[in-house]
C-alpha positions as CSV (number, residue, x, y, z in Angstrom):
1,M,-16.3,-47.6,33.6
2,H,-13.1,-47.8,35.8
3,M,-14.1,-48.3,39.3
4,K,-12.2,-45.0,40.5
5,S,-14.5,-43.3,38.1
6,V,-17.6,-45.1,39.7
7,L,-16.3,-44.0,43.4
8,R,-15.8,-40.2,42.2
9,T,-19.2,-40.5,40.9
10,F,-20.5,-42.0,44.4
11,F,-18.5,-39.2,46.0
12,V,-20.8,-36.8,44.2
13,L,-23.9,-38.7,45.0
14,L,-22.9,-38.6,48.7
15,C,-23.0,-34.7,48.6
16,V,-26.5,-35.0,46.8
17,F,-27.6,-37.3,49.7
18,G,-26.5,-34.9,52.3
19,R,-28.8,-32.2,50.7
20,T,-31.9,-34.2,50.3
21,S,-34.5,-35.0,53.1
22,I,-33.4,-37.3,55.4
23,A,-37.0,-38.6,55.7
24,A,-36.9,-40.1,52.5
25,P,-38.0,-43.8,52.3
26,L,-35.4,-46.4,52.3
27,P,-34.6,-48.3,49.3
28,Q,-36.1,-52.0,49.0
29,Y,-33.9,-54.5,47.2
30,S,-35.1,-57.8,45.7
31,D,-33.1,-60.7,44.3
32,S,-33.3,-58.9,40.6
33,D,-31.1,-56.1,42.0
34,Y,-28.4,-58.7,42.7
35,E,-28.0,-60.2,39.2
36,V,-24.8,-59.9,37.4
37,S,-24.3,-57.8,34.4
38,P,-24.9,-59.3,31.0
39,Y,-21.6,-57.1,29.9
40,Q,-19.4,-59.0,32.0
41,T,-17.4,-62.1,30.7
42,Q,-18.5,-65.4,31.6
43,E,-15.2,-65.8,33.9
44,G,-16.1,-62.6,35.2
45,K,-19.5,-63.7,36.3
46,K,-18.3,-66.9,37.7
47,S,-15.4,-64.9,39.8
48,F,-18.0,-62.5,41.3
49,Q,-20.8,-65.1,42.2
50,R,-17.6,-67.3,43.9
51,S,-16.6,-64.3,45.7
52,L,-20.0,-63.1,46.9
53,S,-20.8,-66.8,48.0
54,G,-17.7,-66.7,49.8
55,L,-18.2,-63.6,51.6
56,Y,-21.5,-64.7,52.8
57,S,-20.3,-68.2,53.9
58,V,-17.8,-66.6,56.3
59,N,-19.3,-67.0,59.8
60,S,-18.6,-64.7,62.9
61,W,-17.1,-66.5,65.8
62,T,-14.5,-65.8,68.5
63,E,-12.0,-68.1,70.2
64,Q,-11.9,-68.4,73.8
65,N,-10.0,-66.8,76.2
66,I,-8.0,-64.5,73.9
67,T,-5.2,-63.0,75.8
68,Q,-2.2,-61.0,75.1
69,P,1.2,-62.6,75.5
70,Y,1.9,-60.2,78.4
71,S,-0.2,-58.9,81.4
72,N,2.4,-56.1,82.4
73,F,1.5,-53.2,80.4
74,D,4.8,-51.8,79.8
75,Q,6.0,-55.3,78.5
76,L,2.9,-55.4,76.3
77,Y,3.2,-51.9,74.9
78,H,6.8,-52.6,73.9
79,A,6.0,-55.7,72.1
80,A,2.9,-54.1,70.5
81,T,5.3,-51.4,69.0
82,H,7.2,-54.1,67.1
83,A,4.0,-55.9,66.3
84,Q,2.6,-52.8,64.8
85,Q,6.0,-52.8,62.3
86,E,5.3,-56.6,61.8
87,L,1.8,-55.9,60.8
88,D,2.8,-53.2,58.6
89,L,4.8,-55.1,56.5
90,L,2.4,-57.9,56.3
91,A,-0.5,-55.9,55.4
92,R,1.7,-54.1,52.5
93,E,2.7,-57.3,51.2
94,I,-1.0,-58.7,51.1
95,A,-2.4,-55.3,49.5
96,L,0.3,-55.7,47.0
97,H,-1.1,-59.3,46.0
98,S,-4.5,-58.4,46.5
99,N,-5.0,-55.0,44.7
100,T,-6.0,-53.4,47.9
101,Q,-4.9,-50.5,49.7
102,A,-3.0,-50.8,53.2
103,L,-3.8,-48.3,56.1
104,V,-1.5,-48.7,59.0
105,P,-1.5,-46.1,61.6
106,A,0.7,-45.8,64.6
107,V,0.4,-47.9,67.6
108,K,-2.5,-47.0,69.9
109,S,-1.1,-44.2,72.0
110,E,-0.3,-45.1,75.8
111,K,-2.9,-42.7,77.0
112,R,-5.9,-44.2,74.9
113,A,-4.6,-47.7,75.7
114,K,-4.6,-47.2,79.6
115,E,-8.0,-45.6,79.5
116,K,-9.5,-48.4,77.5
117,I,-8.0,-51.1,79.9
118,K,-9.4,-49.1,83.1
119,T,-13.0,-48.1,81.7
120,E,-13.6,-51.1,79.4
121,L,-11.4,-54.1,80.5
122,Q,-11.6,-54.1,84.3
123,G,-8.1,-53.2,84.4
124,E,-7.0,-56.5,82.7
125,T,-4.0,-55.5,80.5
126,H,-3.9,-58.6,78.7
127,R,-7.3,-58.3,77.3
128,I,-6.8,-55.4,75.2
129,T,-6.3,-56.3,71.5
130,D,-6.1,-53.3,69.2
131,L,-2.7,-51.9,70.4
132,A,-1.5,-53.0,67.0
133,R,-4.1,-52.5,64.1
134,C,-4.4,-52.0,60.3
135,S,-7.0,-51.9,57.6
136,L,-7.1,-53.0,54.0
137,V,-9.2,-51.3,51.7
138,A,-10.8,-53.1,48.5
139,S,-12.3,-51.7,45.5
140,D,-14.5,-54.9,44.7
141,I,-15.5,-58.1,46.4
142,P,-13.2,-60.5,44.7
143,S,-10.1,-58.3,45.8
144,L,-11.7,-58.0,49.4
145,M,-11.9,-61.9,49.5
146,Q,-8.4,-62.3,48.1
147,S,-6.9,-60.1,51.0
148,L,-9.0,-62.3,53.5
149,E,-7.6,-65.5,52.1
150,L,-4.0,-64.3,52.0
151,L,-4.2,-62.9,55.6
152,N,-5.7,-66.5,56.7
153,K,-2.5,-68.0,55.3
154,E,0.0,-65.4,57.3
155,V,-1.5,-65.3,60.5
156,S,-3.7,-67.2,63.1
157,V,-7.1,-65.9,63.2
158,V,-8.7,-65.8,66.6
159,A,-11.7,-64.0,65.9
160,V,-14.0,-62.8,62.9
161,K,-16.8,-60.6,63.1
162,N,-18.7,-60.5,59.5
163,R,-20.6,-57.3,59.3
164,F,-21.1,-57.8,55.4
165,K,-23.4,-60.9,56.5
166,S,-24.8,-59.2,59.6
167,P,-24.4,-55.3,59.1
168,A,-24.4,-52.9,61.9
169,A,-27.5,-51.0,62.9
170,S,-26.3,-48.2,61.0
171,G,-25.8,-50.3,58.0
172,Y,-22.2,-50.4,58.0
173,R,-20.4,-53.6,56.7
174,D,-17.0,-54.8,57.0
175,F,-14.7,-57.6,58.2
176,K,-13.3,-57.2,61.7
177,L,-10.6,-59.9,62.6
178,L,-8.4,-60.4,65.6
179,V,-5.3,-62.2,64.7
180,R,-2.3,-63.5,66.4
181,L,1.2,-62.5,64.6
182,P,3.3,-65.2,63.8
183,K,6.7,-63.5,64.9
184,S,5.6,-61.3,68.1
185,Q,2.6,-63.5,69.1
186,V,0.9,-60.1,69.8
187,I,-3.0,-60.2,69.0
188,A,-3.8,-57.4,66.5
189,E,-6.9,-55.9,65.0
190,V,-7.4,-56.1,61.1
191,Q,-10.4,-54.6,59.3
192,L,-11.4,-55.3,55.7
193,H,-13.3,-52.6,53.9
194,L,-15.0,-51.9,50.7
195,E,-13.9,-48.4,49.5
196,A,-17.5,-46.9,49.0
197,I,-18.7,-48.0,52.3
198,S,-15.6,-46.7,53.9
199,M,-15.9,-43.3,52.3
200,V,-19.6,-43.3,53.9
201,K,-18.0,-44.0,57.4
202,N,-15.2,-41.4,57.1
203,G,-17.5,-38.7,55.5
204,A,-21.4,-38.2,55.6
205,E,-22.0,-40.9,58.0
206,H,-19.3,-39.3,60.6
207,K,-21.2,-36.2,60.4
208,I,-24.5,-37.9,61.2
209,Y,-22.7,-39.8,64.1
210,E,-21.5,-36.2,65.4
211,E,-24.9,-34.6,64.9
212,I,-26.5,-37.4,67.0
213,Q,-24.1,-37.2,69.8
214,R,-24.5,-33.5,70.0
215,I,-28.5,-34.0,70.5
216,E,-27.9,-36.5,72.9
217,R,-25.2,-34.5,74.8
218,T,-27.6,-31.5,74.8
219,S,-30.1,-33.4,76.8
220,M,-27.7,-34.7,79.2
221,T,-26.0,-31.2,79.7
222,E,-29.6,-29.9,80.4
223,E,-30.3,-33.0,82.6
224,R,-33.7,-33.7,80.9
225,N,-34.8,-36.4,78.7
226,I,-34.7,-36.4,75.1
227,S,-37.6,-34.5,73.5
228,E,-40.1,-36.0,70.9
229,F,-38.7,-33.6,68.3
230,E,-35.0,-34.6,69.1
231,L,-35.9,-38.3,68.9
232,A,-37.5,-37.6,65.5
233,Q,-34.4,-35.8,64.4
234,I,-32.4,-38.8,65.7
235,T,-34.6,-41.3,63.9
236,K,-34.3,-39.3,60.6
237,L,-30.4,-39.1,60.9
238,R,-30.1,-42.8,61.4
239,A,-32.3,-43.5,58.4
240,K,-30.3,-41.4,56.3
241,S,-27.1,-43.1,57.4
242,L,-28.6,-46.8,56.7
243,N,-29.7,-45.3,53.1
244,L,-26.1,-44.0,52.4
245,Y,-24.5,-47.5,53.5
246,Q,-27.3,-49.5,51.6
247,T,-26.6,-47.1,48.4
248,A,-22.8,-47.9,48.7
249,W,-23.3,-51.7,49.2
250,Q,-25.6,-51.9,46.2
251,M,-22.7,-50.8,43.9
252,Y,-20.9,-54.2,44.8
253,L,-24.1,-56.0,44.1
254,Q,-24.5,-54.9,40.9
255,P,-21.2,-55.3,39.0
256,E,-22.2,-53.7,35.7
257,T,-21.5,-50.3,37.1
258,M,-17.9,-51.7,37.1
259,A,-18.0,-53.2,34.0
260,V,-19.8,-51.0,31.5
């Protein structure tokens, strides 16, 4: 089965999940769930096993004192605009050679950047690291790891967060890196995604997040504590989110869904 067909099937399953009880128990996975399909070629098995081993071997770390080359906002923002173009070219080149998809937005808006510097970074302009950013989306683990390897050859990586190895509380998984671009010397943010997990994040899980935010805002607006009923709702919503992410991740741990 082609991976795109699998993802279309998964999208249908997301819709089904959206109608099922969010109190359903979470799936429990054993080591046998991670076995490589007998339908794969020996070479394919080895490639998958190497890639999965490589994925789990990547540790999270952060270089000390990560700072941008400018502390003046106007200078930094001007440099970031050029850095975004540099990152765009780099991301598209990596995508071409790793069979991934490059998603390159515009540079973060001045308004949002200034707000983040003021509210989250104690007014220290040189500490903002996501003015220039991009994502690479892979359809399988070998392609994901190849894009990481290619990126590492082209930039100076200064921070890595491996959320495949240690997922977020919601179950979300990705690689989040901070890199120093070779020409501009600007620090940029790069995220590496698996397609099915990205679909959950931008679809069903986003709706879950909005519903949780609505419940929390309601209690704040009414100047009261969250009720037991609302807490139960939030717990069920978070369980549903985790279930969706686990289902998406499981697709990549069972390569037979791609090979049969």
